[in-house]
C-alpha distance (Angstrom), angle and dihedral (degrees) to the residues before:
residue distance angle dihedral
X1 . . .
X2 3.79 . .
X3 3.76 124.0 .
X4 3.80 104.9 -102.5
X5 3.79 126.9 -160.0
X6 3.80 90.4 -149.5
X7 3.78 137.3 23.4
X8 3.79 120.0 -165.0
X9 3.78 121.7 -166.7
X10 3.75 139.6 -155.1
X11 3.81 111.0 -135.4
X12 3.82 114.9 -146.8
X13 3.79 111.8 61.8
X14 3.80 92.6 4.0
X15 3.80 109.1 58.5
X16 3.79 99.2 6.9
X17 3.79 136.2 34.7
X18 3.79 96.6 -135.5
X19 3.78 98.9 154.5
X20 3.82 99.1 106.7
X21 3.80 92.9 52.7
X22 3.81 91.1 45.2
X23 3.80 91.1 49.9
X24 3.79 92.5 48.8
X25 3.80 92.2 48.1
X26 3.79 95.8 50.9
X27 3.80 93.0 44.9
X28 3.81 90.3 49.3
X29 3.79 91.5 49.2
X30 3.79 92.2 54.1
X31 3.78 96.8 42.1
X32 3.80 93.1 45.0
X33 3.79 88.2 55.7
X34 3.79 94.9 49.5
X35 3.80 100.1 -95.4
X36 3.78 108.6 120.0
X37 3.81 110.2 -142.0
X38 3.78 139.7 151.9
X39 3.78 101.9 -172.7
X40 3.79 115.7 -171.0
X41 3.80 127.7 -130.7
X42 3.80 90.1 -106.8
X43 3.81 91.2 53.8
X44 3.80 94.4 46.8
X45 3.82 91.2 50.9
X46 3.81 88.4 64.2
X47 3.81 91.2 59.2
X48 3.80 101.2 50.8
X49 3.79 134.8 80.3
X50 3.81 106.0 67.0
X51 3.79 103.0 62.8
X52 3.78 137.8 -84.2
X53 3.81 96.8 -64.6
X54 3.80 92.4 56.1
X55 3.80 91.1 42.4
X56 3.79 92.1 55.3
X57 3.79 93.0 42.0
X58 3.80 92.8 51.4
X59 3.80 93.2 44.4
X60 3.80 93.7 48.0
X61 3.79 91.8 50.6
X62 3.81 90.6 47.2
X63 3.82 93.8 55.4
X64 3.83 94.1 34.9
X65 3.78 92.4 -118.3
X66 3.82 115.8 -179.2
X67 3.80 111.3 -96.6
X68 3.80 92.5 -128.2
X69 3.82 90.9 61.6
X70 3.81 96.1 54.3
X71 3.80 97.9 92.5
X72 3.80 93.2 47.6
X73 3.81 90.8 47.9
X74 3.81 89.6 51.8
X75 3.81 91.5 48.6
X76 3.80 91.4 50.0
X77 3.79 91.6 46.6
X78 3.81 93.5 51.1
X79 3.80 93.2 47.1
X80 3.81 94.6 46.3
X81 3.79 94.5 44.6
X82 3.80 91.8 50.9
X83 3.81 88.5 59.5
X84 3.82 97.1 41.7
X85 3.82 106.5 31.9
X86 3.81 91.9 111.9
X87 3.81 99.2 44.2
X88 3.81 99.0 97.5
X89 3.81 103.8 -4.6
X90 3.80 115.6 118.9
X91 3.82 136.2 169.4
X92 3.78 114.6 -98.8
X93 3.83 116.0 -108.5
X94 3.82 116.1 -70.5
X95 3.80 93.8 6.9
X96 3.80 99.5 114.0
X97 3.81 96.3 42.4
X98 3.81 92.3 45.0
X99 3.79 93.1 49.5
X100 3.79 90.3 51.1
X101 3.81 90.2 51.0
X102 3.81 91.3 50.2
X103 3.79 90.3 49.4
X104 3.81 90.1 51.6
X105 3.80 87.5 54.0
X106 3.84 87.7 55.4
X107 3.80 94.4 -114.7
X108 3.81 110.0 159.1
X109 3.81 106.4 -118.0
X110 3.78 127.2 -157.9
X111 3.79 144.1 161.0
X112 3.80 125.3 -138.0
X113 3.80 112.5 179.8
X114 3.79 137.1 165.5
X115 3.81 88.9 -139.1
X116 3.84 113.8 108.1
X117 3.79 109.6 -79.5
X118 3.82 95.1 -122.0
X119 3.81 90.5 57.4
X120 3.81 93.0 43.9
X121 3.80 93.7 50.7
X122 3.80 93.5 47.3
X123 3.80 95.7 44.6
X124 3.79 95.6 46.6
X125 3.80 91.8 48.2
X126 3.82 90.3 48.8
X127 3.82 97.8 48.7
X128 3.81 102.6 25.3
X129 3.80 109.1 28.7
X130 3.78 114.3 -177.8
X131 3.80 96.0 -0.5
X132 3.80 106.4 100.4
X133 3.79 126.7 68.0
X134 3.79 92.2 -154.9
X135 3.80 136.8 6.4
X136 3.79 124.1 -165.2
X137 3.78 128.5 -180.0
X138 3.77 130.2 174.1
X139 3.80 115.1 -53.9
X140 3.78 123.3 -166.5
X141 3.80 95.9 -115.2
X142 3.82 98.5 37.5
X143 3.83 118.5 80.9
X144 3.78 117.6 -121.6
X145 3.80 126.2 -115.6
X146 2.99 132.5 -46.9
X147 3.81 85.3 47.0
X148 3.84 104.0 91.4
X149 3.82 97.5 -146.0
X150 3.81 94.6 102.2
X151 3.80 91.0 54.8
X152 3.78 92.7 55.0
X153 3.81 92.8 44.3
X154 3.80 90.5 55.4
X155 3.81 99.0 36.8
X156 3.78 92.4 63.0
X157 3.78 92.2 49.2
X158 3.81 97.6 45.5
X159 3.79 101.5 33.1
X160 3.81 104.4 -117.7
X161 3.78 129.4 121.3
X162 3.79 140.0 -162.3
X163 3.81 92.7 -94.3
X164 3.82 96.7 57.3
X165 3.81 100.1 34.7
X166 3.81 133.0 88.4
X167 3.79 120.5 -158.8
X168 3.82 115.3 -152.5
X169 3.79 120.6 -159.5
X170 3.78 145.3 136.1
X171 3.82 107.9 -132.7
X172 3.79 141.4 64.4
X173 3.81 89.4 -107.7
X174 3.82 87.8 62.4
X175 3.79 91.9 53.6
X176 3.80 90.9 47.8
X177 3.81 90.7 48.0
X178 3.81 92.2 51.3
X179 3.80 91.6 47.2
X180 3.81 90.3 50.5
X181 3.82 88.1 52.5
X182 3.84 91.1 43.7
X183 3.80 91.6 -127.2
X184 3.80 134.3 127.6
X185 3.79 119.1 -92.1
X186 3.80 133.8 -159.2
X187 3.79 119.0 -158.7
X188 3.80 120.7 -154.3
X189 3.79 109.9 -137.8
X190 3.82 92.9 -150.3
X191 3.82 95.2 62.5
X192 3.80 135.9 101.1
X193 3.80 99.7 -91.3
X194 3.79 126.4 113.4
X195 3.82 102.4 -106.2
X196 3.79 92.0 -146.9
X197 3.82 88.4 65.0
X198 3.81 98.0 45.3
X199 3.77 96.6 98.3
X200 3.78 126.7 146.4
X201 3.80 105.1 24.6
X202 3.80 120.5 148.0
X203 3.83 91.9 -133.3
X204 3.79 136.9 11.4
X205 3.80 115.8 -156.0
X206 3.79 130.9 -169.7
X207 3.79 95.7 -164.2
X208 3.79 130.4 32.8
X209 3.79 92.9 -128.6
X210 3.81 89.3 67.1
X211 3.80 84.8 82.5
X212 3.82 85.7 73.0
X213 3.79 93.6 54.6
X214 3.76 130.0 66.7
X215 3.72 117.4 -166.0
X216 3.79 106.3 54.0
X217 3.81 103.5 29.5
X218 3.81 97.6 103.9
X219 3.78 110.9 88.7
X220 3.74 139.9 155.2
X221 3.77 125.6 -123.8
């Protein structure tokens, strides 16, 4: 693995195992609005990756929720998740120690996530205080990944470029985002993505601490 000036990370499924809190929030949102559901972790994983609007849209279609309830379900989901996003969420193994090692090596560290910015800011501050140089979640007027606009907005401000930056994620949207930015991408094999769709990454890693090593980080799924 090359020596990168900057490493930028996805959040859900890459740095943090958020799936139990996401599952509980979406099930609560449906049940609170009169749609009885008990969606599994495997089912919820198929909804996530492209932001809250896509999550709710996919979930509503999956359970055949009435169209006129979608906005209320989203509102309930956002409100419930804001209160319960730290209940069961935990960093994946080796994430915290590896990030601290990268910071000591003066690697610029950032987060770009499709999760709403308020949630991203709060979660990163809670689990990784003082580690990241910048953190960016979804904003209303900025398109979500895989659109590359957010990368170019931040690269000018923080002084990195697509030749010296590695993006680290867990889903096909992360690979597409990196390709659109023309930068290298590492996919964590332990994440939420469908492995059949994880084609075209620069590296595949089984453990987060492989970002600290060079020789044996490139793997196949």
